[in-house]
N, C-alpha and C positions, 0 to 999 in steps of 0.2 A: 401819565401825561398831566393830570390835574395837579399833582404835587409839583411836577417840574414847572408848570405854568405859574403856580402860586409863588414859588421862590423867585422867579424872574419877572414878575409883575405883569403878566398877561393872562388871558383866559383862553383855555382850550375848549373849542366847540366842535363837535362832530357834525358832519353833514346830515341833513334830514334823511329819513328813510325813503327809499325809492328814488334817490337822486344819484343814480349810479354814475352819471357823467362827471361827478365831482371827485371820484376816487380812481379815475383811470390811471393816473400816474403811479399811485401806490400799487394797484393791481399789476401793473407792468413790472414793477420792481420785484414783486413776489414771483412772477413768471420767470424773471431772469435768474433768481436764486434757485428755483425748482428745476430749471432746465440746464443751468450752467454749473452751479455749485454742488448740488447734491449727487447727480449721477456719477457712479463709479467711485465715490469717496467713502472711506472707512474711518472710524474714530473709536476711541476707547471709552470716552465718557462725555458728558455734556460740556464739561469745561474744555476738553480737547476739541470738540466740535466748534465751540465759540472761538477758541484761539485760531483754528484754521479759517473760520469765517472772517475774523479780523484781518488776518494776513491777506486773504483773497480779495477783500473789499478795499483795503488801503494800499496794497502793493500792486497786485495784478490788475484788478478791475479799474482802479483809480488812475492808472497810467496807460490804459488802453483806449484808443480812439473810439468815440461814441457817435452814433447817428450818421446822417449824411454829411454833416459838416466836419466829421472826423475830429471833434473837439475832445481834448484830453482833460478830464476833470481835475487832475492834480495841478496842471498848469493854469487852468481857469480859476482855481481857488487861490493860487498865488497872486493872480492879478486882482481878484476881488477883495483880498485881505486888507488892502490899503484903503478900501472904502467901507469896511465893516467896523463896528464899535465893539471893542473887546470888553467882555464882561469881567467884573471883579472876581478874583480867585477865592474870596472868602465866603461866597454864597454856598450854603450847604447843598449836598446832593439830595435828590428826591428820596423819600423814605415812606414806609407805611407804619402806622402807629398801632400797637397791640397792647392790651391789658392782660396781665397774668397774675395769678396768685403764687405765693411761695409755699412749698410744702414743708413738712416738719423737718426735712433733711436739708433745707436751704436751696432747693432747686426750683427753677421755673421751667415749665414745659412749653416747648415751641417746635412746630414742625416735626412732631414725633420723636424729638430728642429732649435732653434735659441740660439746662445751663445753670451753673452755680451762681448764686447771688451772694457776694461777699457781705460780711456783717452777721449780726445775731438777730436782727429784726426780721420776723417772718410776715411781712406785709405785702400788699399788692405792689407790683412794679410795672413800669412802662418799658416795653421793648420797641426799639426803633429798628425796623428791618430795612437795610440798604441793599443794594444789588449784590454786594459781596461780603457784608459783615452784619453783625447784630450788636446793638448797644443796649445795655441794661441801665435804666434810670430809676431812681427812687427819690421822691421829693425834690426833683430838679437837679439831682447830682448823679453824674455818670459813675456807676459802680464798677462796670466791667465792659469789655468789648471783645467779641469773639468772631473769628472768620466763619462764614456760613459753610457747613460741610457740603461735599459733593452731592449731587442728585442721587437719591436712593438710600442714603444713610439714615438708619432709624434705630431708636432705642439706645442711643449712645449718650454718654455723660461728658460734659465739657466743663473745665474749670481752668482758672489762670495757671499758666505753667510755672510761675514763680511761687506758688503756694502749695502746701500739702494737698494731696488729692482727697477730697471729702468722701465720706461713706454714703452710699445710696444703694439700697437693696434693689437688685435687678428684677426680682420676682415679687414685687410688692402687689401685683395684681394676680394673686394665686387663683388658678382655675377651680371650678366647683363641680367637677365631674362626680366625686363621691357623694356630695350633698344632693345633686340631681338624681343620682341612682337611688339613694335612700327615699327621696320623696316619691319617685315613680313606683317604688315597691309598696307604697301605702295603699294604692288602689288605682283603678283605671280612671276614675273621675279626676283625681289629682294629676295624673299623667296627661289627660286630655286638656286640663287647664294650663299646664306647663307648655303644651304644644301651641295653644292659643297665644300665650304671652310671649314666648320666645320667638314667634314668627312676626311680632310687631317691630317695626323699624324704630330705632332710637332707644330701645330698651337696654339697660345695663344688665346684661345676662347674669354674670356671676354675683353681682350685688343683690339682684332680685331673688335669685335662688337661695342665697344665705338668709335673706330677710324672711322668705317664705318658710324656710326650715325653722327659724327661730319662732315664727308664729305657730307652726305645727306642734312645737313643744309646750305651748301654753294652753292647748285645748285638746280634746279627744279627737281621735281619727274620724269618728262619726260626725262630730260637729264641723270639723274642717272639710270633710267631704261634702256635707250638705251646703256649707257656705260657698265652696268653690263651684259647685254645680249651678247655684243661682248666679254667681259672678260670671261664669262662662256663658250662661243663657243670655245675659245682657251685655256680654263682652266688656266686663269691667277688669281693668288691669291694675287698679290702685289697691295696694294691700291695706291701706287705711280704710277704704270702703269695705273690703272683705272682712276686716275686723269688726266694723259696725254691723255688718250683716250677721256675723256670729253672735254679737251681743243682742241683737233683736231676737234671734232664735232662742237664746237663753232666757230672755225676758218673757217670751211667749210660750215657754215650755218646748216640748218636742214637736209641736204642731207646725203647720205652715204659717208663713208670715201673712198678716192680714193685708187685704187690698187697701190702698190709701183712700181716704174719704175725699170725694171731689164735690165741690159746691156746684149744684145744678144750675145756678144762675151765672156760670162763667161765660156763657154765650152772649150775655148782655153787656159784657165789659167792652170798653172802647178798643183795647188792644186786640181782643179776639175778633171783633167786627172788622178791624183794619186789616188783619191778616187772613180773613175768611175767604178771600178771593184768590189766594195763592194755591198752587198745586199741593195736594197732601203729600207728606214725606213717605218714602218707602221704608217701612219698618220690618220688611221680611227677613233681614239678616239677624234680627234680634229674636226670631221665633225658633223655638225648639220644636222639631216635628212631633215630639211626644207631649208637648204642652197643651193645655186646654185652649181650644180655639176661641172660646168666649172671653178670654182674658189676654189679648194680644199685646198690650202695652202697659203693664204695671209700671208705676213710677220707679225710677232708679233710687235706691237708698242713698 
C-alpha cells in the first residue's frame, strides 16, 4: 500500500491501535469472503484460487443486490464512473526493491530460486518484485524480466527462453555428513561442541563443519579438544576466537590459560558507578558444573 500510494501521489495511513471502529468495513468484507467464498470450494494452486476469487468478486458478487437498498455494485459503479478522474495508464505498478549479488555462474538468488543475469559482469543487481513478475536491473538498465513461479516452487533455475540455457550446478551446497562424522570421532569434547554450535539459530551448518575440519588439520587433537572445551564453557561459536584460544595455549605451554589481570580501581570509574545500580547479570549459563566456583567469570578471549 505504501508503494501504491507513492506512485499515485497520496499517503497511506493505517488507523491507530485500539481504534477498532475504523476498520469495521474491512472486517465485514473478510467475513463475507470467509462465509461465502471459501466454504465448499476446491482449488489446485494459489493461482487457481486467485482466479476463482476474481470471477466470484467481479461477476457474481458484483452483480448481486447488496444490503437493504438492494443496490447492485456493478450498476452503481457505471453511474459513478462519469464523476471519477481516470488515472494515466503510464504510472508503474507497485513493486518491492531487492538487492542481490550475482554468483560465479551468473545467477541471482530470489525466493529460493535462481534467475539468470545476462551479460558477463558479476556485480550486484536490483530486483523489482511485482505481483506477477520479476525484473532484473543493473546500473539503471533492465537486463531481463521473468514471470514469478507458482507458490511452492523452489530450487529452480530460470533463464530467457531465447538464449541457451546456462550451466548452474544444482548441488553447489554439498552436505557435510562425512566431515561431521569424522569430527565427532575425534572425541566426546568435540562432539559436545558441535552439538552446541549446530543448535544455534542462523548458523551455516555445512560451512561451519568444513571450517572446523580445516582447523582440526592444523593442530593436534589434544590442543583442539582443550580449546573447544574452553569455547564450549563460555559458549563461543566463533572459530576465529577458538583459534586465538589455541594460540594462547601454545604460548603458555600445556598449562592453563592465566586469569586476566583486572585493575582494582575499576570501581572508581564513572562508567562503573553509573551502572552499579542495575541488576547484576545472570552468568549461570556460562558455568561448567565441574569448573572452579572461585573463578565464575573469566574474561572471554
